LUMNU-595056 format. One record per atom (N, C-alpha, C): residue number from 0; x, y, z negated; chain. Coordinates in Angstrom, 1 decimal. Example, Ala and Ser with C-alpha at 12.3 -4.5 7.8 and 13.67 -1.06 7.14 Angstrom:
// residues 2
PT  num    east   north      up  cadena
PT    0    13.2    -5.7    -7.8       A
PT    0    12.3    -4.5    -7.8       A
PT    0    13.2    -3.3    -7.8       A
PT    1    12.8    -2.2    -7.1       A
PT    1    13.7    -1.1    -7.1       A
PT    1    12.9     0.0    -7.9       A
//
This chain:
// residues 176
PT  num    east   north      up  cadena
PT    0   -56.1    83.2    16.5       A
PT    0   -57.6    85.0    16.3       A
PT    0   -57.7    84.4    17.1       A
PT    1   -59.3    84.7    16.0       A
PT    1   -60.2    84.5    16.9       A
PT    1   -60.7    86.0    18.0       A
PT    2   -61.0    85.3    19.2       A
PT    2   -62.0    85.7    19.6       A
PT    2   -63.0    86.2    20.4       A
PT    3   -63.8    87.4    20.4       A
PT    3   -64.9    87.7    20.1       A
PT    3   -65.8    87.4    21.8       A
PT    4   -65.9    85.9    21.4       A
PT    4   -66.4    85.8    23.0       A
PT    4   -68.0    85.9    23.1       A
PT    5   -69.4    86.2    21.8       A
PT    5   -70.4    86.5    22.1       A
PT    5   -70.2    87.0    24.0       A
PT    6   -70.1    88.3    24.1       A
PT    6   -69.5    89.4    25.2       A
PT    6   -69.7    89.1    26.5       A
PT    7   -68.1    87.9    27.0       A
PT    7   -67.5    87.0    27.6       A
PT    7   -68.9    86.0    28.2       A
PT    8   -69.3    85.3    27.0       A
PT    8   -70.7    84.8    27.4       A
PT    8   -71.9    84.5    28.5       A
PT    9   -72.2    86.0    27.1       A
PT    9   -73.4    86.6    28.4       A
PT    9   -72.9    86.6    30.2       A
PT   10   -72.3    87.3    30.4       A
PT   10   -71.7    87.7    30.9       A
PT   10   -71.3    86.9    32.0       A
PT   11   -70.5    85.2    31.3       A
PT   11   -70.4    84.2    32.1       A
PT   11   -72.1    83.8    33.0       A
PT   12   -72.7    84.4    32.0       A
PT   12   -74.3    83.6    32.6       A
PT   12   -74.9    84.7    32.7       A
PT   13   -74.7    85.6    33.2       A
PT   13   -75.2    86.3    34.2       A
PT   13   -74.0    86.1    35.5       A
PT   14   -73.3    85.7    35.7       A
PT   14   -72.5    85.1    36.8       A
PT   14   -73.0    83.7    37.2       A
PT   15   -73.2    83.1    36.5       A
PT   15   -74.0    81.9    36.8       A
PT   15   -75.8    82.2    37.0       A
PT   16   -76.1    83.2    37.6       A
PT   16   -77.6    83.6    37.0       A
PT   16   -77.2    83.7    38.9       A
PT   17   -76.4    84.3    39.5       A
PT   17   -76.0    85.3    40.3       A
PT   17   -75.0    84.0    41.2       A
PT   18   -75.2    82.6    40.7       A
PT   18   -74.7    82.2    41.6       A
PT   18   -72.7    81.8    41.8       A
PT   19   -72.1    82.6    41.1       A
PT   19   -70.9    82.8    40.9       A
PT   19   -70.4    82.1    40.1       A
PT   20   -70.6    81.2    39.1       A
PT   20   -70.3    80.3    38.2       A
PT   20   -71.4    79.4    38.1       A
PT   21   -71.1    77.9    38.1       A
PT   21   -71.5    76.7    38.3       A
PT   21   -72.8    76.8    36.6       A
PT   22   -73.8    76.8    35.8       A
PT   22   -74.1    76.9    34.8       A
PT   22   -74.1    75.5    34.3       A
PT   23   -73.8    74.9    34.0       A
PT   23   -73.9    73.4    33.1       A
PT   23   -72.1    73.5    32.7       A
PT   24   -71.4    73.2    34.7       A
PT   24   -70.1    73.9    33.7       A
PT   24   -69.6    75.0    32.6       A
PT   25   -70.1    76.1    33.2       A
PT   25   -69.8    76.8    32.2       A
PT   25   -70.2    76.7    29.9       A
PT   26   -71.3    76.1    30.7       A
PT   26   -71.7    76.3    29.0       A
PT   26   -70.6    74.8    28.6       A
PT   27   -70.1    74.1    29.4       A
PT   27   -69.1    72.9    28.8       A
PT   27   -67.7    73.7    28.5       A
PT   28   -67.4    75.0    29.2       A
PT   28   -65.8    75.1    28.8       A
PT   28   -66.4    76.1    27.5       A
PT   29   -67.3    76.8    28.1       A
PT   29   -67.6    78.2    27.0       A
PT   29   -68.1    77.1    25.7       A
PT   30   -68.0    76.1    25.4       A
PT   30   -68.8    75.0    24.4       A
PT   30   -66.8    74.0    23.3       A
PT   31   -66.5    73.6    24.8       A
PT   31   -65.3    73.5    24.5       A
PT   31   -64.2    73.9    23.5       A
PT   32   -64.5    74.9    24.5       A
PT   32   -63.2    76.3    24.1       A
PT   32   -63.8    76.8    22.0       A
PT   33   -64.7    76.2    22.3       A
PT   33   -65.2    77.0    21.0       A
PT   33   -64.6    75.8    20.1       A
PT   34   -65.0    74.8    20.2       A
PT   34   -64.4    73.6    19.5       A
PT   34   -63.5    73.8    18.8       A
PT   35   -62.5    73.2    20.8       A
PT   35   -60.9    73.4    19.9       A
PT   35   -60.5    74.5    19.3       A
PT   36   -60.9    75.9    19.8       A
PT   36   -60.6    77.2    18.4       A
PT   36   -61.2    76.6    16.6       A
PT   37   -62.4    76.2    16.7       A
PT   37   -63.0    75.8    15.3       A
PT   37   -61.9    74.9    14.8       A
PT   38   -61.4    73.4    15.7       A
PT   38   -60.6    72.6    15.4       A
PT   38   -59.5    73.3    14.8       A
PT   39   -58.8    73.7    15.9       A
PT   39   -57.0    74.6    15.0       A
PT   39   -57.4    75.2    13.9       A
PT   40   -58.5    75.9    13.4       A
PT   40   -58.2    76.3    12.5       A
PT   40   -58.2    75.3    11.0       A
PT   41   -59.3    74.6    11.6       A
PT   41   -59.7    73.8    10.4       A
PT   41   -58.6    72.6    10.0       A
PT   42   -57.3    72.6    11.5       A
PT   42   -56.3    71.6    11.2       A
PT   42   -55.6    71.9    10.7       A
PT   43   -55.0    73.9    10.7       A
PT   43   -54.2    74.4    10.1       A
PT   43   -54.8    75.1     8.6       A
PT   44   -56.2    75.3     8.3       A
PT   44   -56.4    74.9     7.0       A
PT   44   -55.9    73.5     6.6       A
PT   45   -56.2    72.3     6.6       A
PT   45   -56.0    71.4     6.1       A
PT   45   -54.2    71.5     5.8       A
PT   46   -53.6    71.4     6.6       A
PT   46   -51.8    71.0     7.0       A
PT   46   -51.6    72.7     5.6       A
PT   47   -52.0    74.0     6.2       A
PT   47   -51.3    74.8     4.2       A
PT   47   -51.8    74.8     3.6       A
PT   48   -52.8    74.8     3.9       A
PT   48   -53.4    74.5     2.2       A
PT   48   -54.5    75.8     1.1       A
PT   49   -54.7    75.2     0.3       A
PT   49   -55.3    76.7    -0.3       A
PT   49   -54.1    78.1    -1.1       A
PT   50   -53.2    77.7    -0.9       A
PT   50   -52.5    78.2    -1.5       A
PT   50   -52.0    79.3    -0.7       A
PT   51   -51.4    78.4     0.8       A
PT   51   -51.0    79.9     2.3       A
PT   51   -52.4    80.3     1.8       A
PT   52   -53.5    80.4     2.3       A
PT   52   -54.6    80.9     2.6       A
PT   52   -54.8    82.2     1.5       A
PT   53   -54.6    81.7    -0.2       A
PT   53   -53.9    83.2    -0.8       A
PT   53   -53.8    83.3    -0.7       A
PT   54   -52.6    83.1     0.1       A
PT   54   -51.6    84.4     0.1       A
PT   54   -51.4    85.1     1.8       A
PT   55   -52.0    84.6     2.6       A
PT   55   -51.1    84.6     3.5       A
PT   55   -52.4    84.7     5.0       A
PT   56   -53.5    84.3     3.6       A
PT   56   -55.1    84.4     4.5       A
PT   56   -55.2    85.1     5.5       A
PT   57   -55.3    86.9     5.0       A
PT   57   -55.2    87.8     5.9       A
PT   57   -55.6    87.5     7.5       A
PT   58   -53.9    87.0     7.7       A
PT   58   -53.3    87.3     9.4       A
PT   58   -54.6    86.6     9.7       A
PT   59   -55.2    85.2     9.3       A
PT   59   -56.7    84.7    10.3       A
PT   59   -58.4    85.6    10.1       A
PT   60   -57.5    86.5     9.4       A
PT   60   -59.4    87.2     9.0       A
PT   60   -60.0    86.4     7.3       A
PT   61   -59.1    85.9     6.9       A
PT   61   -59.2    85.6     5.6       A
PT   61   -59.4    85.7     4.6       A
PT   62   -60.4    86.5     4.5       A
PT   62   -59.8    88.6     2.9       A
PT   62   -61.0    87.5     1.7       A
PT   63   -61.4    88.7     0.6       A
PT   63   -61.6    87.5    -0.9       A
PT   63   -63.1    88.0    -0.1       A
PT   64   -62.7    89.7     0.2       A
PT   64   -64.5    89.7     0.6       A
PT   64   -65.5    88.1     1.6       A
PT   65   -65.2    87.9     2.4       A
PT   65   -65.0    86.6     3.1       A
PT   65   -65.3    85.7     2.1       A
PT   66   -64.3    85.4     1.7       A
PT   66   -64.0    84.2     0.8       A
PT   66   -65.7    83.6    -0.3       A
PT   67   -66.2    84.8    -1.1       A
PT   67   -66.5    85.2    -1.6       A
PT   67   -67.8    85.1    -0.7       A
PT   68   -68.3    85.5     0.4       A
PT   68   -69.3    84.7     1.1       A
PT   68   -70.1    83.8     1.8       A
PT   69   -67.9    83.5     1.7       A
PT   69   -68.4    82.3     2.5       A
PT   69   -67.9    80.6     1.1       A
PT   70   -68.1    80.7    -0.4       A
PT   70   -68.2    79.9    -1.0       A
PT   70   -69.7    80.6    -1.9       A
PT   71   -69.7    81.1    -1.6       A
PT   71   -71.4    81.8    -1.8       A
PT   71   -72.5    81.0    -0.8       A
PT   72   -72.3    80.8     0.5       A
PT   72   -73.0    80.4     1.1       A
PT   72   -72.8    78.8     0.8       A
PT   73   -71.4    78.3     1.0       A
PT   73   -71.5    76.5     1.0       A
PT   73   -72.0    76.0    -0.4       A
PT   74   -72.1    77.6    -1.8       A
PT   74   -73.4    77.3    -2.8       A
PT   74   -74.0    76.6    -2.8       A
PT   75   -75.3    77.8    -2.3       A
PT   75   -76.6    77.9    -2.0       A
PT   75   -76.6    76.9    -0.3       A
PT   76   -76.1    77.1     0.8       A
PT   76   -76.3    75.6     2.2       A
PT   76   -75.9    74.5     1.9       A
PT   77   -74.5    74.5     1.5       A
PT   77   -74.0    73.2     1.4       A
PT   77   -73.0    73.4     2.7       A
PT   78   -73.2    72.0     3.4       A
PT   78   -72.8    71.8     4.6       A
PT   78   -73.2    72.3     5.9       A
PT   79   -74.2    72.6     5.7       A
PT   79   -75.5    73.6     6.8       A
PT   79   -74.6    75.4     6.7       A
PT   80   -74.4    75.4     6.2       A
PT   80   -73.0    76.4     6.3       A
PT   80   -72.3    76.4     7.4       A
PT   81   -71.7    75.3     7.9       A
PT   81   -70.8    75.0     9.3       A
PT   81   -72.1    75.4    10.3       A
PT   82   -73.1    75.3    10.0       A
PT   82   -74.0    75.4    10.7       A
PT   82   -74.4    76.9    11.3       A
PT   83   -74.7    77.6    10.0       A
PT   83   -75.3    78.4     9.9       A
PT   83   -73.6    79.8    10.2       A
PT   84   -72.3    79.6    10.3       A
PT   84   -71.5    80.2    10.9       A
PT   84   -70.7    80.2    12.3       A
PT   85   -71.9    79.3    12.4       A
PT   85   -72.1    79.0    14.1       A
PT   85   -72.7    79.7    15.4       A
PT   86   -73.5    80.4    14.3       A
PT   86   -74.6    80.7    14.7       A
PT   86   -75.0    82.2    13.9       A
PT   87   -76.1    82.6    13.3       A
PT   87   -75.7    83.7    13.1       A
PT   87   -75.2    84.0    12.0       A
PT   88   -74.0    83.5    11.0       A
PT   88   -73.2    84.2    11.5       A
PT   88   -71.7    84.2    11.1       A
PT   89   -72.1    84.3    12.5       A
PT   89   -70.5    83.6    13.3       A
PT   89   -68.9    84.5    12.8       A
PT   90   -69.1    85.5    12.9       A
PT   90   -68.0    86.9    11.9       A
PT   90   -67.1    86.1    10.5       A
PT   91   -67.9    85.2    10.2       A
PT   91   -67.0    84.3     9.2       A
PT   91   -66.3    83.4     9.6       A
PT   92   -66.6    82.4    10.7       A
PT   92   -66.4    81.5    11.1       A
PT   92   -64.8    80.6    10.4       A
PT   93   -63.9    81.6    11.1       A
PT   93   -62.8    81.5    10.6       A
PT   93   -62.5    80.9     9.8       A
PT   94   -62.9    81.8     8.5       A
PT   94   -62.6    81.3     7.6       A
PT   94   -63.7    80.1     6.6       A
PT   95   -64.5    80.3     7.1       A
PT   95   -65.3    78.7     7.1       A
PT   95   -64.6    77.3     7.5       A
PT   96   -63.6    77.2     8.7       A
PT   96   -63.2    76.8     9.4       A
PT   96   -61.8    76.2     8.6       A
PT   97   -60.6    77.4     8.6       A
PT   97   -59.4    77.5     7.5       A
PT   97   -60.3    76.8     5.4       A
PT   98   -61.5    77.3     5.5       A
PT   98   -61.0    76.9     3.6       A
PT   98   -62.0    75.5     4.1       A
PT   99   -62.3    74.8     5.0       A
PT   99   -63.2    73.1     4.9       A
PT   99   -61.8    72.8     5.0       A
PT  100   -60.8    73.6     6.3       A
PT  100   -59.7    72.5     6.3       A
PT  100   -58.7    72.1     5.0       A
PT  101   -59.1    73.5     4.1       A
PT  101   -58.6    73.8     2.4       A
PT  101   -58.2    72.2     2.4       A
PT  102   -59.5    71.9     2.2       A
PT  102   -60.4    72.0     0.7       A
PT  102   -61.2    70.6     1.4       A
PT  103   -60.0    70.2     1.9       A
PT  103   -60.4    68.6     3.2       A
PT  103   -61.7    68.2     3.1       A
PT  104   -61.7    68.5     4.2       A
PT  104   -63.9    68.2     4.5       A
PT  104   -63.7    67.3     5.8       A
PT  105   -64.5    66.6     5.3       A
PT  105   -64.3    65.1     6.2       A
PT  105   -64.4    65.6     7.9       A
PT  106   -63.1    65.1     8.4       A
PT  106   -63.6    65.6    10.1       A
PT  106   -64.1    65.3    10.5       A
PT  107   -64.6    64.4    10.7       A
PT  107   -66.2    64.2    11.5       A
PT  107   -66.7    64.3    11.1       A
PT  108   -67.6    65.0     9.8       A
PT  108   -68.6    65.6     9.8       A
PT  108   -68.1    66.8     9.9       A
PT  109   -66.9    67.6     9.6       A
PT  109   -66.6    69.2    10.3       A
PT  109   -67.0    68.9    11.3       A
PT  110   -67.1    68.4    12.2       A
PT  110   -66.7    68.2    13.8       A
PT  110   -68.4    68.3    14.8       A
PT  111   -69.2    67.5    13.7       A
PT  111   -70.6    66.8    14.1       A
PT  111   -71.3    68.0    14.2       A
PT  112   -71.0    69.2    13.2       A
PT  112   -71.9    70.5    12.7       A
PT  112   -71.4    71.5    13.3       A
PT  113   -69.6    71.9    13.8       A
PT  113   -69.6    73.1    14.9       A
PT  113   -70.0    72.6    15.9       A
PT  114   -70.1    71.7    16.6       A
PT  114   -70.2    71.1    18.4       A
PT  114   -72.5    71.7    18.1       A
PT  115   -72.7    71.2    17.0       A
PT  115   -74.5    71.4    17.6       A
PT  115   -74.5    73.2    16.7       A
PT  116   -74.1    73.3    16.4       A
PT  116   -73.5    74.8    16.3       A
PT  116   -73.0    75.8    17.4       A
PT  117   -72.2    75.3    18.2       A
PT  117   -71.4    75.9    19.6       A
PT  117   -72.3    75.5    20.4       A
PT  118   -73.2    74.5    20.4       A
PT  118   -73.9    74.8    21.9       A
PT  118   -75.4    75.1    21.5       A
PT  119   -75.3    75.7    20.4       A
PT  119   -77.1    76.6    19.5       A
PT  119   -76.4    77.9    20.3       A
PT  120   -75.1    77.7    19.7       A
PT  120   -75.2    80.0    19.9       A
PT  120   -74.1    80.5    21.9       A
PT  121   -73.8    78.5    22.4       A
PT  121   -73.6    79.1    23.6       A
PT  121   -74.7    79.5    24.9       A
PT  122   -76.0    78.0    24.1       A
PT  122   -77.0    77.8    25.4       A
PT  122   -77.5    80.0    24.1       A
PT  123   -77.3    80.6    24.0       A
PT  123   -78.1    81.3    23.4       A
PT  123   -77.2    82.3    23.8       A
PT  124   -76.2    82.6    24.5       A
PT  124   -75.2    83.8    24.6       A
PT  124   -75.9    83.8    26.0       A
PT  125   -75.0    82.7    26.3       A
PT  125   -75.6    82.1    27.4       A
PT  125   -76.7    82.7    28.5       A
PT  126   -77.8    82.3    27.9       A
PT  126   -79.3    81.9    28.4       A
PT  126   -79.7    84.3    27.4       A
PT  127   -78.9    84.5    27.5       A
PT  127   -79.5    86.3    27.3       A
PT  127   -78.8    86.5    28.8       A
PT  128   -77.2    86.7    28.7       A
PT  128   -76.9    86.8    30.1       A
PT  128   -77.6    85.8    31.3       A
PT  129   -77.9    84.9    31.3       A
PT  129   -79.0    84.3    32.4       A
PT  129   -79.7    85.1    32.8       A
PT  130   -80.8    85.7    31.6       A
PT  130   -81.7    86.0    31.7       A
PT  130   -82.1    87.8    32.6       A
PT  131   -81.0    88.8    31.3       A
PT  131   -80.4    89.7    32.0       A
PT  131   -80.4    89.8    33.5       A
PT  132   -80.0    88.9    33.4       A
PT  132   -78.9    89.3    35.8       A
PT  132   -80.5    88.9    36.0       A
PT  133   -81.5    88.7    35.8       A
PT  133   -82.8    89.4    37.0       A
PT  133   -82.9    90.8    37.3       A
PT  134   -82.2    91.4    36.3       A
PT  134   -82.8    93.0    36.3       A
PT  134   -81.3    93.6    35.6       A
PT  135   -80.6    93.7    35.8       A
PT  135   -79.4    94.2    35.9       A
PT  135   -79.7    96.1    35.1       A
PT  136   -80.4    96.9    36.0       A
PT  136   -80.4    97.9    36.1       A
PT  136   -81.0    98.3    35.0       A
PT  137   -82.8    98.0    34.1       A
PT  137   -83.0    97.7    33.5       A
PT  137   -82.0    97.0    31.8       A
PT  138   -80.9    96.4    32.1       A
PT  138   -80.4    96.0    30.6       A
PT  138   -79.3    97.0    30.9       A
PT  139   -79.3    97.5    31.9       A
PT  139   -78.1    98.4    32.0       A
PT  139   -78.1    99.6    31.4       A
PT  140   -79.6   100.5    31.3       A
PT  140   -80.4   102.2    31.0       A
PT  140   -80.3   101.4    29.2       A
PT  141   -81.4    99.8    29.4       A
PT  141   -80.8    99.5    27.5       A
PT  141   -80.2    99.6    26.6       A
PT  142   -79.4    99.0    27.0       A
PT  142   -78.2    99.2    27.0       A
PT  142   -77.4   101.4    26.6       A
PT  143   -77.4   101.9    27.6       A
PT  143   -76.8   103.3    27.1       A
PT  143   -78.0   104.0    26.1       A
PT  144   -79.4   103.8    26.4       A
PT  144   -80.7   104.6    25.2       A
PT  144   -79.9   103.3    24.7       A
PT  145   -80.1   102.7    23.7       A
PT  145   -79.4   101.8    22.4       A
PT  145   -77.8   102.6    21.8       A
PT  146   -77.1   102.4    22.7       A
PT  146   -75.7   103.6    22.3       A
PT  146   -76.4   104.4    22.5       A
PT  147   -77.0   105.0    22.7       A
PT  147   -77.4   106.9    22.4       A
PT  147   -77.8   107.2    21.2       A
PT  148   -78.7   105.8    21.4       A
PT  148   -79.6   106.3    19.7       A
PT  148   -78.6   105.9    18.0       A
PT  149   -77.7   104.9    18.7       A
PT  149   -76.9   104.4    17.4       A
PT  149   -76.0   105.3    17.2       A
PT  150   -75.2   106.1    18.2       A
PT  150   -74.5   107.2    17.8       A
PT  150   -75.3   108.1    16.7       A
PT  151   -76.6   108.7    17.8       A
PT  151   -77.7   109.1    16.8       A
PT  151   -77.1   109.4    15.9       A
PT  152   -77.6   108.1    15.5       A
PT  152   -78.2   107.7    13.9       A
PT  152   -76.5   107.5    13.3       A
PT  153   -76.3   107.2    13.7       A
PT  153   -74.4   107.6    13.1       A
PT  153   -74.4   109.1    12.4       A
PT  154   -74.4   109.9    13.6       A
PT  154   -73.8   111.4    13.2       A
PT  154   -74.4   111.5    12.3       A
PT  155   -76.3   111.8    12.4       A
PT  155   -77.2   112.0    11.6       A
PT  155   -77.0   111.9    10.3       A
PT  156   -76.5   109.8    10.2       A
PT  156   -75.6   109.9     8.3       A
PT  156   -75.0   110.6     7.8       A
PT  157   -73.8   110.4     8.8       A
PT  157   -72.4   111.2     8.8       A
PT  157   -72.6   112.5     8.1       A
PT  158   -73.3   113.1     9.0       A
PT  158   -74.1   115.0     8.5       A
PT  158   -75.0   114.7     7.1       A
PT  159   -75.7   113.3     7.1       A
PT  159   -76.4   113.6     5.5       A
PT  159   -75.3   114.0     4.4       A
PT  160   -74.7   112.7     4.8       A
PT  160   -72.9   112.1     3.8       A
PT  160   -72.2   113.5     3.5       A
PT  161   -71.8   113.8     4.6       A
PT  161   -71.7   115.1     4.0       A
PT  161   -72.3   116.3     3.2       A
PT  162   -73.3   116.3     3.9       A
PT  162   -74.9   117.1     3.0       A
PT  162   -74.9   117.0     1.5       A
PT  163   -74.8   115.4     1.9       A
PT  163   -75.3   115.4     0.2       A
PT  163   -73.7   115.2    -0.8       A
PT  164   -72.7   115.5    -0.2       A
PT  164   -71.3   115.5    -1.1       A
PT  164   -71.1   116.6    -1.4       A
PT  165   -71.5   117.7    -0.5       A
PT  165   -71.4   119.7    -0.9       A
PT  165   -72.5   119.9    -1.3       A
PT  166   -73.8   118.9    -1.7       A
PT  166   -74.3   120.1    -2.8       A
PT  166   -74.6   119.0    -3.9       A
PT  167   -73.4   118.4    -4.2       A
PT  167   -73.5   117.4    -5.5       A
PT  167   -72.7   118.5    -6.3       A
PT  168   -71.0   118.8    -5.3       A
PT  168   -70.1   120.0    -5.9       A
PT  168   -71.0   121.1    -6.3       A
PT  169   -71.5   121.2    -5.1       A
PT  169   -72.0   123.0    -5.5       A
PT  169   -73.3   123.1    -6.9       A
PT  170   -73.5   121.4    -7.2       A
PT  170   -74.1   121.4    -8.5       A
PT  170   -73.1   121.9    -9.2       A
PT  171   -71.8   120.6    -9.1       A
PT  171   -71.3   120.2   -10.5       A
PT  171   -70.5   122.0   -10.5       A
PT  172   -70.4   122.6    -9.2       A
PT  172   -69.0   124.0   -10.0       A
PT  172   -70.3   125.2   -11.0       A
PT  173   -71.3   124.8   -10.5       A
PT  173   -72.7   126.1   -10.7       A
PT  173   -73.0   125.9   -12.1       A
PT  174   -72.5   124.9   -12.9       A
PT  174   -72.8   123.8   -14.1       A
PT  174   -71.6   124.0   -14.5       A
PT  175   -70.3   124.7   -14.4       A
PT  175   -69.4   124.5   -14.3       A
PT  175   -68.8   126.3   -15.3       A
//
C-alpha cells in the first residue's frame, strides 16, 4: 500500500534542523525505505503478472486512467518514466512499479533509476523541511493563508458550477 511520505519527510527535515534527528541518517532511512517499497511493488508485478494487474490492480492504485498515463509516459520518455515517477509524478509510482515488474523490466536498470529518483526526491523534501525549520512561524502563517486561499477558490468554483447549471436549466425551461 503506498504511503504518502512527502509530508513525513519534510517533518523529518524540520526535526533534523532542530537537532532532534541526524540529517544523513534520516536521509538514508528515507531513501532506503522508499526503494524497498518500490522494489516490493515491482516484485509483486513480476510475480503476479499483467493478467492479475488488469483484474486486481485497483488494490494497489492501478486504474485504467493511471495505466493510460503510465503507458503515455513510457511511450514518450522511456526509462526516464522511472525517474519522473519518483519525483515529479510520484502519485503514479506504484502503477509504474507494477507495470515495470509485470513487463519483465530489468531489475538492475529499474533499481538504478529508482535509487536516483528517490535520492533526488528525498533530498528535496528533507531540504524543504530543513529550510522551513528556520522560520516555523512564517511557514505556519503561509500554510494557513494558502489553505484559506484554496478553500476560497474551491467555494467560488463550486458556486460558479451551481450557478451555471441553474442558468442552463433556466434557458432550457424557457425554451420549452
